[in-house]
C-alpha positions as a Markdown table, in Angstrom:
| # | Residue | x | y | z |
|---|---|---|---|---|
| 1 | Met | -39.9 | 27.7 | -33.7 |
| 2 | Ser | -40.9 | 25.7 | -30.7 |
| 3 | Thr | -38.9 | 24.0 | -27.9 |
| 4 | Glu | -39.5 | 20.8 | -26.1 |
| 5 | Leu | -38.3 | 20.0 | -22.5 |
| 6 | Lys | -36.7 | 16.6 | -22.1 |
| 7 | Val | -35.0 | 14.9 | -19.2 |
| 8 | Leu | -31.2 | 14.7 | -19.9 |
| 9 | Arg | -29.9 | 11.5 | -21.3 |
| 10 | Arg | -26.3 | 10.5 | -20.6 |
| 11 | Ala | -25.7 | 10.3 | -24.4 |
| 12 | Asp | -26.6 | 14.0 | -24.7 |
| 13 | Trp | -24.5 | 15.3 | -21.8 |
| 14 | Asp | -21.7 | 16.7 | -24.0 |
| 15 | Thr | -24.1 | 18.6 | -26.2 |
| 16 | Trp | -26.1 | 19.9 | -23.2 |
| 17 | Tyr | -23.0 | 21.0 | -21.3 |
| 18 | Ala | -21.5 | 22.6 | -24.4 |
| 19 | Gly | -24.6 | 24.8 | -24.6 |
| 20 | Leu | -24.2 | 25.7 | -21.0 |
| 21 | Met | -20.5 | 26.6 | -21.5 |
| 22 | Arg | -21.4 | 28.8 | -24.5 |
| 23 | Ala | -24.0 | 30.7 | -22.6 |
| 24 | Phe | -21.4 | 31.4 | -19.9 |
| 25 | Gly | -18.9 | 32.9 | -22.3 |
| 26 | Gly | -17.6 | 29.9 | -24.3 |
| 27 | Val | -14.3 | 29.5 | -22.4 |
| 28 | Ala | -13.7 | 25.7 | -22.0 |
| 29 | Glu | -13.2 | 24.4 | -18.5 |
| 30 | Ser | -10.3 | 22.2 | -17.5 |
| 31 | Glu | -10.7 | 18.5 | -18.1 |
| 32 | Gln | -10.5 | 18.0 | -14.4 |
| 33 | Glu | -13.4 | 20.2 | -13.6 |
| 34 | Arg | -15.5 | 19.0 | -16.6 |
| 35 | Ala | -15.0 | 15.4 | -15.4 |
| 36 | Leu | -16.2 | 16.3 | -11.9 |
| 37 | Trp | -19.4 | 18.0 | -13.1 |
| 38 | Asn | -20.1 | 15.0 | -15.4 |
| 39 | Asp | -19.8 | 12.7 | -12.4 |
| 40 | Leu | -21.9 | 14.9 | -10.2 |
| 41 | Thr | -24.7 | 15.5 | -12.7 |
| 42 | Glu | -28.0 | 14.0 | -11.5 |
| 43 | Phe | -29.4 | 13.1 | -14.9 |
| 44 | Glu | -32.9 | 12.4 | -13.8 |
| 45 | Arg | -33.0 | 16.0 | -12.3 |
| 46 | Ser | -31.5 | 17.7 | -15.3 |
| 47 | Ile | -33.5 | 19.0 | -18.3 |
| 48 | Gly | -32.8 | 20.4 | -21.7 |
| 49 | Ala | -34.8 | 22.6 | -23.9 |
| 50 | Trp | -34.5 | 21.3 | -27.4 |
| 51 | Asp | -35.3 | 23.1 | -30.7 |
| 52 | Gly | -35.1 | 20.1 | -33.0 |
| 53 | Asp | -31.5 | 18.8 | -32.6 |
| 54 | Leu | -30.3 | 22.0 | -30.9 |
| 55 | Cys | -30.1 | 22.2 | -27.2 |
| 56 | Val | -31.1 | 25.8 | -26.5 |
| 57 | Gly | -31.7 | 25.7 | -22.7 |
| 58 | Thr | -30.3 | 23.8 | -19.7 |
| 59 | Ala | -31.3 | 23.4 | -16.1 |
| 60 | Gly | -30.4 | 20.9 | -13.3 |
| 61 | Ala | -30.7 | 20.3 | -9.7 |
| 62 | Phe | -28.6 | 18.5 | -7.0 |
| 63 | Ser | -30.1 | 16.7 | -4.1 |
| 64 | Phe | -28.7 | 18.3 | -0.9 |
| 65 | Arg | -29.5 | 18.5 | 2.7 |
| 66 | Met | -28.9 | 22.1 | 4.0 |
| 67 | Ser | -28.3 | 23.3 | 7.6 |
| 68 | Val | -31.0 | 25.6 | 8.9 |
| 69 | Pro | -31.4 | 27.7 | 12.1 |
| 70 | Gly | -31.6 | 25.3 | 15.0 |
| 71 | Gly | -29.1 | 22.8 | 13.5 |
| 72 | Ala | -31.5 | 20.6 | 11.4 |
| 73 | Phe | -30.7 | 19.5 | 7.9 |
| 74 | Val | -33.5 | 20.1 | 5.4 |
| 75 | Pro | -33.8 | 18.5 | 1.9 |
| 76 | Val | -33.2 | 21.1 | -0.7 |
| 77 | Ala | -33.0 | 21.2 | -4.5 |
| 78 | Gly | -29.7 | 22.8 | -5.4 |
| 79 | Val | -30.7 | 24.5 | -8.7 |
| 80 | Thr | -27.7 | 24.6 | -11.1 |
| 81 | Met | -26.5 | 24.8 | -14.7 |
| 82 | Val | -29.3 | 27.1 | -15.8 |
| 83 | Ser | -28.8 | 28.7 | -19.3 |
| 84 | Val | -30.7 | 29.8 | -22.3 |
| 85 | Ala | -29.0 | 30.2 | -25.7 |
| 86 | Ala | -28.7 | 33.8 | -26.9 |
| 87 | Thr | -30.6 | 32.8 | -30.1 |
| 88 | His | -33.7 | 31.8 | -28.0 |
| 89 | Arg | -34.0 | 34.6 | -25.4 |
| 90 | Arg | -37.4 | 36.1 | -24.6 |
| 91 | Arg | -39.3 | 33.1 | -25.8 |
| 92 | Gly | -40.3 | 31.7 | -22.4 |
| 93 | Val | -37.6 | 29.0 | -22.4 |
| 94 | Leu | -36.4 | 30.0 | -18.9 |
| 95 | Thr | -39.9 | 30.3 | -17.5 |
| 96 | Ser | -40.8 | 26.9 | -18.8 |
| 97 | Met | -37.8 | 25.3 | -17.3 |
| 98 | Met | -38.4 | 27.0 | -13.9 |
| 99 | Arg | -42.0 | 25.9 | -14.0 |
| 100 | Arg | -41.1 | 22.3 | -14.7 |
| 101 | Gln | -38.3 | 22.3 | -12.2 |
| 102 | Leu | -40.4 | 23.6 | -9.2 |
| 103 | Asp | -43.2 | 21.2 | -10.0 |
| 104 | Asp | -40.7 | 18.4 | -9.9 |
| 105 | Val | -39.2 | 19.7 | -6.6 |
| 106 | Arg | -42.7 | 19.7 | -5.1 |
| 107 | Ala | -43.4 | 16.2 | -6.3 |
| 108 | Leu | -40.2 | 15.0 | -4.7 |
| 109 | Gly | -41.3 | 16.5 | -1.3 |
| 110 | Glu | -38.4 | 18.9 | -1.0 |
| 111 | Pro | -39.6 | 22.0 | 0.8 |
| 112 | Leu | -36.8 | 24.3 | -0.5 |
| 113 | Ala | -35.0 | 25.2 | -3.7 |
| 114 | Ala | -31.8 | 27.2 | -3.6 |
| 115 | Leu | -29.3 | 28.6 | -6.2 |
| 116 | Thr | -26.4 | 30.9 | -6.8 |
| 117 | Ala | -27.3 | 33.5 | -9.4 |
| 118 | Ser | -24.9 | 34.6 | -12.2 |
| 119 | Glu | -27.3 | 37.6 | -12.4 |
| 120 | Pro | -29.3 | 38.3 | -9.3 |
| 121 | Ala | -32.0 | 40.2 | -11.2 |
| 122 | Ile | -33.2 | 37.0 | -12.9 |
| 123 | Tyr | -34.7 | 34.8 | -10.1 |
| 124 | Gly | -36.8 | 37.1 | -8.0 |
| 125 | Arg | -39.7 | 36.7 | -10.4 |
| 126 | Phe | -39.6 | 33.0 | -9.7 |
| 127 | Gly | -39.9 | 33.5 | -5.9 |
| 128 | Tyr | -36.2 | 33.3 | -4.9 |
| 129 | Gly | -35.0 | 35.7 | -2.2 |
| 130 | Ile | -31.4 | 36.5 | -1.3 |
| 131 | Ala | -30.8 | 34.5 | 1.9 |
| 132 | Ser | -27.1 | 34.6 | 2.5 |
| 133 | Arg | -24.1 | 36.8 | 1.6 |
| 134 | Gln | -20.4 | 36.3 | 1.4 |
| 135 | Leu | -17.4 | 38.5 | 2.4 |
| 136 | Ser | -14.3 | 39.1 | 0.4 |
| 137 | Ala | -11.3 | 41.1 | 1.3 |
| 138 | Glu | -8.0 | 42.4 | -0.1 |
| 139 | Ile | -5.8 | 42.7 | 3.0 |
| 140 | Asp | -2.6 | 44.8 | 3.0 |
| 141 | Thr | -0.6 | 42.5 | 5.3 |
| 142 | Ser | 2.4 | 44.8 | 5.2 |
| 143 | Arg | 0.4 | 47.3 | 7.3 |
| 144 | Val | -2.3 | 45.2 | 9.0 |
| 145 | Thr | -1.5 | 43.1 | 12.1 |
| 146 | Leu | -3.4 | 40.6 | 14.2 |
| 147 | Ser | -4.1 | 40.5 | 17.9 |
| 148 | Val | -4.5 | 36.8 | 18.7 |
| 149 | Pro | -6.4 | 35.2 | 21.7 |
| 150 | Ala | -4.8 | 33.2 | 24.5 |
| 151 | Gly | -3.7 | 29.7 | 23.4 |
| 152 | Thr | -2.7 | 30.6 | 19.9 |
| 153 | Asp | 1.0 | 29.9 | 20.5 |
| 154 | Ala | 0.2 | 26.4 | 21.7 |
| 155 | Val | -1.1 | 25.5 | 18.3 |
| 156 | Arg | 1.4 | 23.7 | 16.1 |
| 157 | Leu | 1.3 | 24.4 | 12.3 |
| 158 | Arg | 2.8 | 22.3 | 9.6 |
| 159 | Tyr | 2.7 | 22.0 | 5.8 |
| 160 | Ala | 0.9 | 18.9 | 4.6 |
| 161 | Pro | 0.3 | 17.5 | 1.1 |
| 162 | Val | -3.3 | 18.5 | 0.1 |
| 163 | Gln | -4.4 | 15.0 | -0.8 |
| 164 | Glu | -2.7 | 13.4 | 2.2 |
| 165 | Val | -4.8 | 15.3 | 4.7 |
| 166 | Ala | -8.0 | 15.7 | 2.6 |
| 167 | Glu | -10.0 | 13.2 | 4.7 |
| 168 | Gln | -9.2 | 14.9 | 8.0 |
| 169 | Cys | -10.0 | 18.3 | 6.5 |
| 170 | Glu | -13.3 | 17.0 | 5.2 |
| 171 | Ala | -14.1 | 15.7 | 8.7 |
| 172 | Leu | -13.6 | 19.2 | 10.1 |
| 173 | Tyr | -16.1 | 20.5 | 7.5 |
| 174 | Val | -18.6 | 17.9 | 8.5 |
| 175 | Arg | -18.3 | 19.0 | 12.2 |
| 176 | Ser | -18.9 | 22.6 | 11.2 |
| 177 | Ile | -22.0 | 22.4 | 9.0 |
| 178 | Gly | -24.6 | 22.2 | 11.7 |
| 179 | Ser | -23.4 | 25.3 | 13.5 |
| 180 | Arg | -24.1 | 27.7 | 10.6 |
| 181 | Pro | -27.2 | 27.9 | 8.4 |
| 182 | Gly | -26.9 | 27.6 | 4.6 |
| 183 | Met | -24.2 | 25.0 | 4.5 |
| 184 | Pro | -24.8 | 21.8 | 2.4 |
| 185 | Ala | -24.0 | 18.4 | 3.8 |
| 186 | Arg | -21.8 | 17.1 | 1.1 |
| 187 | Thr | -22.8 | 13.7 | -0.4 |
| 188 | Pro | -20.1 | 11.3 | -1.8 |
| 189 | Gly | -18.2 | 12.9 | -4.7 |
| 190 | Trp | -18.7 | 16.5 | -3.5 |
| 191 | Glu | -15.6 | 16.3 | -1.3 |
| 192 | Arg | -13.6 | 16.5 | -4.6 |
| 193 | Leu | -14.9 | 20.0 | -5.4 |
| 194 | Pro | -12.7 | 22.0 | -2.9 |
| 195 | Leu | -9.6 | 20.0 | -4.1 |
| 196 | Leu | -9.9 | 21.1 | -7.7 |
| 197 | Asp | -6.7 | 22.8 | -8.7 |
| 198 | Pro | -6.3 | 23.0 | -12.5 |
| 199 | Pro | -3.0 | 24.7 | -13.5 |
| 200 | Glu | -4.7 | 26.8 | -16.2 |
| 201 | Glu | -6.9 | 28.5 | -13.6 |
| 202 | Arg | -4.1 | 29.6 | -11.2 |
| 203 | Asp | -3.3 | 32.9 | -12.9 |
| 204 | Gly | 0.4 | 32.6 | -12.2 |
| 205 | Ala | 0.0 | 31.3 | -8.6 |
| 206 | Ser | 1.5 | 28.2 | -7.1 |
| 207 | Pro | -0.3 | 24.9 | -6.9 |
| 208 | Met | -2.7 | 24.7 | -3.9 |
| 209 | Gln | -0.8 | 24.4 | -0.6 |
| 210 | Cys | -2.1 | 23.2 | 2.7 |
| 211 | Val | -1.1 | 24.0 | 6.3 |
| 212 | Val | -2.8 | 22.1 | 9.2 |
| 213 | Ala | -3.1 | 23.3 | 12.8 |
| 214 | Glu | -2.5 | 20.6 | 15.4 |
| 215 | Arg | -3.0 | 20.2 | 19.1 |
| 216 | Asp | -2.4 | 17.1 | 21.2 |
| 217 | Gly | -1.5 | 15.2 | 18.0 |
| 218 | Gly | -4.8 | 15.9 | 16.2 |
| 219 | Ile | -5.7 | 18.2 | 13.4 |
| 220 | Val | -7.9 | 21.1 | 14.7 |
| 221 | Gly | -7.8 | 23.3 | 11.6 |
| 222 | Tyr | -6.4 | 23.8 | 8.2 |
| 223 | Ala | -5.9 | 26.4 | 5.5 |
| 224 | Arg | -5.6 | 25.8 | 1.7 |
| 225 | Phe | -4.1 | 28.6 | -0.3 |
| 226 | His | -1.9 | 29.6 | -3.2 |
| 227 | Thr | 1.1 | 32.0 | -3.2 |
| 228 | Lys | 1.7 | 34.3 | -6.2 |
| 229 | Pro | 5.2 | 35.7 | -6.4 |
| 230 | Glu | 5.8 | 39.2 | -7.7 |
| 231 | Trp | 8.7 | 41.6 | -7.6 |
| 232 | Asp | 9.4 | 45.1 | -8.5 |
| 233 | Thr | 12.4 | 47.4 | -8.1 |
| 234 | Ser | 11.7 | 47.7 | -4.4 |
| 235 | Gly | 11.7 | 44.0 | -3.8 |
| 236 | Pro | 9.1 | 41.3 | -3.2 |
| 237 | Lys | 5.4 | 42.1 | -3.2 |
| 238 | Gly | 3.8 | 38.7 | -3.6 |
| 239 | Ser | 0.3 | 37.7 | -2.5 |
| 240 | Val | -1.5 | 34.9 | -0.8 |
| 241 | Val | -4.8 | 33.7 | -2.3 |
| 242 | Leu | -6.9 | 31.9 | 0.3 |
| 243 | Arg | -9.0 | 29.0 | -0.9 |
| 244 | His | -10.4 | 27.5 | 2.3 |
| 245 | Ile | -9.9 | 27.8 | 6.1 |
| 246 | Asp | -11.6 | 26.0 | 8.9 |
| 247 | Ala | -10.8 | 25.5 | 12.6 |
| 248 | Leu | -12.4 | 24.0 | 15.7 |
| 249 | Asp | -11.7 | 26.9 | 18.1 |
| 250 | Pro | -10.6 | 30.6 | 18.2 |
| 251 | Ala | -6.9 | 29.8 | 19.0 |
| 252 | Ala | -6.6 | 27.4 | 16.0 |
| 253 | Ser | -8.3 | 29.8 | 13.7 |
| 254 | Ala | -6.1 | 32.7 | 14.8 |
| 255 | Ala | -2.9 | 30.7 | 14.4 |
| 256 | Leu | -3.9 | 30.0 | 10.8 |
| 257 | Trp | -4.8 | 33.6 | 10.0 |
| 258 | Arg | -1.5 | 34.8 | 11.6 |
| 259 | Phe | 0.4 | 32.3 | 9.4 |
| 260 | Leu | -1.4 | 33.6 | 6.3 |
| 261 | Phe | -0.6 | 37.2 | 7.2 |
| 262 | Gly | 3.1 | 36.4 | 7.7 |
| 263 | Ile | 4.2 | 34.3 | 4.7 |
| 264 | Asp | 7.6 | 35.5 | 3.5 |
| 265 | Leu | 7.9 | 37.6 | 0.4 |
| 266 | Thr | 4.1 | 38.5 | 0.4 |
| 267 | Ser | 2.3 | 41.7 | 1.3 |
| 268 | Ala | -1.3 | 41.0 | 0.4 |
| 269 | Leu | -3.9 | 38.4 | 1.3 |
| 270 | His | -6.8 | 37.8 | -1.1 |
| 271 | Val | -9.8 | 36.4 | 0.8 |
| 272 | Arg | -12.8 | 35.1 | -1.1 |
| 273 | Asn | -16.1 | 33.7 | 0.0 |
| 274 | Arg | -16.1 | 34.0 | 3.8 |
| 275 | Pro | -19.1 | 34.4 | 6.2 |
| 276 | Ile | -20.0 | 38.1 | 6.8 |
| 277 | Asp | -19.4 | 37.6 | 10.5 |
| 278 | Asp | -16.0 | 35.9 | 10.0 |
| 279 | Pro | -14.1 | 36.4 | 13.3 |
| 280 | Trp | -10.8 | 37.5 | 11.8 |
| 281 | Gln | -12.3 | 40.9 | 11.2 |
| 282 | Tyr | -12.2 | 41.6 | 15.0 |
| 283 | Leu | -8.5 | 40.7 | 15.3 |
| 284 | Val | -7.1 | 43.0 | 12.7 |
| 285 | Ser | -5.4 | 46.3 | 13.6 |
| 286 | Asp | -6.9 | 48.3 | 10.7 |
| 287 | Ile | -10.1 | 47.0 | 9.0 |
| 288 | Arg | -10.1 | 49.8 | 6.5 |
| 289 | Arg | -6.9 | 48.4 | 4.9 |
| 290 | Cys | -8.7 | 45.1 | 4.5 |
| 291 | Leu | -11.0 | 46.4 | 1.7 |
| 292 | Val | -14.0 | 44.3 | 2.8 |
| 293 | Arg | -16.8 | 43.7 | 0.4 |
| 294 | Val | -20.1 | 41.9 | 0.6 |
| 295 | Arg | -22.2 | 40.3 | -2.1 |
| 296 | Asp | -25.2 | 38.0 | -2.5 |
| 297 | Val | -24.6 | 34.3 | -2.6 |
| 298 | Leu | -27.5 | 31.9 | -1.8 |
| 299 | His | -31.0 | 32.6 | -3.2 |
| 300 | Val | -33.7 | 30.5 | -1.4 |
| 301 | Arg | -37.1 | 29.6 | -2.6 |
| 302 | Leu | -39.8 | 28.1 | -0.3 |
| 303 | Val | -41.5 | 25.4 | -2.4 |
| 304 | Asp | -43.7 | 24.1 | 0.5 |
| 305 | Ile | -44.2 | 27.0 | 3.0 |
| 306 | Gly | -45.6 | 24.8 | 5.8 |
| 307 | Ala | -42.9 | 22.2 | 5.6 |
| 308 | Ala | -40.1 | 24.7 | 5.2 |
| 309 | Leu | -41.0 | 27.0 | 8.1 |
| 310 | Gly | -41.8 | 24.0 | 10.3 |
| 311 | Ala | -38.4 | 22.4 | 9.6 |
| 312 | Arg | -36.3 | 25.1 | 11.3 |
| 313 | Ala | -36.2 | 26.4 | 14.9 |
| 314 | Tyr | -36.6 | 30.0 | 16.1 |
| 315 | Arg | -34.5 | 32.0 | 18.5 |
| 316 | Thr | -37.4 | 33.3 | 20.5 |
| 317 | Pro | -41.0 | 32.0 | 20.8 |
| 318 | Val | -43.1 | 33.0 | 17.7 |
| 319 | Asp | -46.8 | 32.9 | 17.0 |
| 320 | Val | -47.6 | 34.8 | 13.8 |
| 321 | Val | -50.0 | 34.5 | 10.9 |
| 322 | Phe | -48.5 | 35.3 | 7.5 |
| 323 | Gly | -50.5 | 36.4 | 4.5 |
| 324 | Val | -48.4 | 35.1 | 1.6 |
| 325 | Glu | -48.6 | 35.9 | -2.1 |
| 326 | Asp | -46.9 | 33.4 | -4.5 |
| 327 | Ala | -47.9 | 33.9 | -8.1 |
| 328 | Phe | -45.5 | 31.3 | -9.5 |
| 329 | Cys | -46.3 | 28.5 | -7.1 |
| 330 | Pro | -50.0 | 29.3 | -6.2 |
| 331 | Trp | -50.3 | 26.4 | -3.8 |
| 332 | Asn | -48.3 | 28.5 | -1.3 |
| 333 | Ser | -50.6 | 31.5 | -1.5 |
| 334 | Gly | -52.8 | 32.2 | 1.5 |
| 335 | Arg | -52.6 | 32.4 | 5.3 |
| 336 | Trp | -50.1 | 30.4 | 7.3 |
| 337 | Arg | -49.8 | 30.3 | 11.1 |
| 338 | Leu | -46.3 | 29.7 | 12.4 |
| 339 | Thr | -45.8 | 28.7 | 16.0 |
| 340 | Gly | -42.4 | 27.7 | 17.4 |
| 341 | Asp | -39.3 | 28.3 | 19.5 |
| 342 | Thr | -35.8 | 26.9 | 20.0 |
| 343 | Gly | -37.2 | 23.4 | 20.2 |
| 344 | Gly | -39.0 | 23.3 | 16.8 |
| 345 | Ala | -42.0 | 24.7 | 15.0 |
| 346 | Ser | -45.3 | 24.0 | 13.2 |
| 347 | Cys | -46.6 | 25.9 | 10.3 |
| 348 | Val | -50.2 | 25.2 | 9.1 |
| 349 | Arg | -52.9 | 26.9 | 7.0 |
| 350 | Thr | -55.4 | 29.0 | 8.8 |
| 351 | Asp | -58.4 | 31.3 | 8.3 |
| 352 | Glu | -57.2 | 33.7 | 11.0 |
| 353 | Ala | -56.5 | 37.3 | 10.0 |
| 354 | Pro | -52.8 | 37.9 | 9.0 |
| 355 | Asp | -50.4 | 39.7 | 11.2 |
| 356 | Leu | -47.9 | 40.2 | 8.4 |
| 357 | Glu | -48.3 | 40.3 | 4.6 |
| 358 | Leu | -45.4 | 39.5 | 2.3 |
| 359 | Ser | -44.5 | 37.5 | -0.8 |
| 360 | Val | -42.8 | 34.1 | -0.8 |
| 361 | Arg | -39.6 | 35.9 | -2.0 |
| 362 | Glu | -39.3 | 37.8 | 1.3 |
| 363 | Leu | -39.8 | 34.5 | 3.3 |
| 364 | Gly | -37.0 | 33.0 | 1.3 |
| 365 | Ala | -34.8 | 35.9 | 2.0 |
| 366 | Ala | -35.5 | 35.7 | 5.8 |
| 367 | Tyr | -35.5 | 31.9 | 6.0 |
| 368 | Leu | -31.9 | 31.3 | 7.0 |
| 369 | Gly | -31.8 | 34.2 | 9.5 |
| 370 | Gly | -29.5 | 36.4 | 7.6 |
| 371 | Thr | -32.0 | 39.0 | 6.3 |
| 372 | Pro | -34.2 | 40.7 | 9.0 |
| 373 | Leu | -37.9 | 40.9 | 8.3 |
| 374 | Thr | -37.6 | 44.4 | 9.8 |
| 375 | Ala | -35.2 | 45.4 | 7.0 |
| 376 | Leu | -37.6 | 44.0 | 4.4 |
| 377 | Ala | -40.4 | 46.0 | 6.0 |
| 378 | Gly | -38.3 | 49.1 | 5.8 |
| 379 | Ala | -38.0 | 48.5 | 2.1 |
| 380 | Gly | -41.8 | 48.3 | 1.9 |
| 381 | Leu | -41.8 | 44.5 | 1.1 |
| 382 | Val | -43.4 | 43.3 | 4.4 |
| 383 | Arg | -46.5 | 44.9 | 5.7 |
| 384 | Glu | -47.3 | 44.8 | 9.4 |
| 385 | Leu | -51.1 | 44.4 | 10.2 |
| 386 | Arg | -50.8 | 43.7 | 14.0 |
| 387 | Pro | -48.7 | 46.1 | 16.0 |
| 388 | Gly | -45.7 | 44.3 | 17.4 |
| 389 | Ala | -45.9 | 41.3 | 15.1 |
| 390 | Leu | -43.0 | 42.5 | 12.9 |
| 391 | Ala | -40.4 | 43.0 | 15.6 |
| 392 | Ser | -41.3 | 39.7 | 17.3 |
| 393 | Ala | -41.2 | 37.7 | 14.1 |
| 394 | Ser | -38.0 | 39.3 | 12.9 |
| 395 | Leu | -36.2 | 38.5 | 16.2 |
| 396 | Ala | -37.4 | 34.9 | 16.1 |
| 397 | Phe | -36.2 | 34.4 | 12.5 |
| 398 | Gly | -32.7 | 35.5 | 13.4 |
| 399 | Ser | -29.7 | 33.2 | 13.6 |
| 400 | Glu | -26.8 | 33.0 | 16.1 |
| 401 | His | -24.4 | 32.9 | 13.1 |
| 402 | Ala | -24.7 | 34.5 | 9.7 |
| 403 | Pro | -25.8 | 32.0 | 7.0 |
| 404 | Trp | -23.1 | 31.1 | 4.6 |
| 405 | Leu | -22.6 | 28.9 | 1.5 |
| 406 | Pro | -19.0 | 27.7 | 1.5 |
| 407 | His | -18.9 | 26.7 | -2.2 |
| 408 | Gly | -21.0 | 26.9 | -5.3 |
| 409 | Phe | -22.9 | 24.1 | -7.0 |
């Protein structure tokens, strides 16, 4: 049997999406979520692998701009909805889709591709490196307390209908994205994603609630969450499930976290997908009882090394020649000289001897400043050829704040 790659037609979306859902376990999504993904699908950037009338593979991309160190926003292909039917594994279907997709990304002039991986072992062979991580926590709020900064008591909190304050909350998100690498600038329609709240996915919890933090009559923060009641013979032991939290300053942030810790009839706070340097960790009385975990999130692939490295800024002056290996996108292979500082950078081809040797995967991992080149060298993945080049480049690639992807795509 042979397969043929085709650009997705609107008339084929139901068949294409059904194949994707089957590959991810076959459990139907809510109509609310399904309708959103249908609206957001960029059909011209979506492909299907067809075996006759059967759709046996899917892949798509969203057109984003993503924040990078220095505060710039760089065009990125948000790779998404990748699947291969179990009946057609190990036949080159995924490789053919990745090949087609990266060629298309290059033709569009996007220097980066990025994805979240259902299985992180899959995408390294296509040049993707783990560039950001997320924090989760299970906090015992019956035993953990918070020490809050000055000004916290001056922040006013109030419940607000989720939809009523959605526009103001989205404005806070827009203000925050330039300060932390890895955050996508949401295009129209994407503001609906964090508001999804299908009843069948609450697992016994309440509808999504929202509390806003106010100062001088304006909203300076918000938290969206669910409460899940539970009782035993000793009394209430409910939990709070945090969906989103954002604030403009430490006092507003602390006021919201203190509120979440203190909701009546609850003794646990479930935190999902927060930055690994989230400040609340430094306010708690006992971090061990917060059961903090870290996992990979955003995998980044440099499609055009020169454009990608030249699009971000660097914490310290850098002048380094990389010897890069890129078997899947051979146009990237060779030597590249990167020069730059906090004001910007340039990355061009060169015949000079390399200072560091690595693969494009390691450049992707280091790109957002969350994975030190020194750590990759310690794993044997970066080779230093000029003494001092590794430490200098690793410091320059760092970011003031840990990169973070606030939602999937």
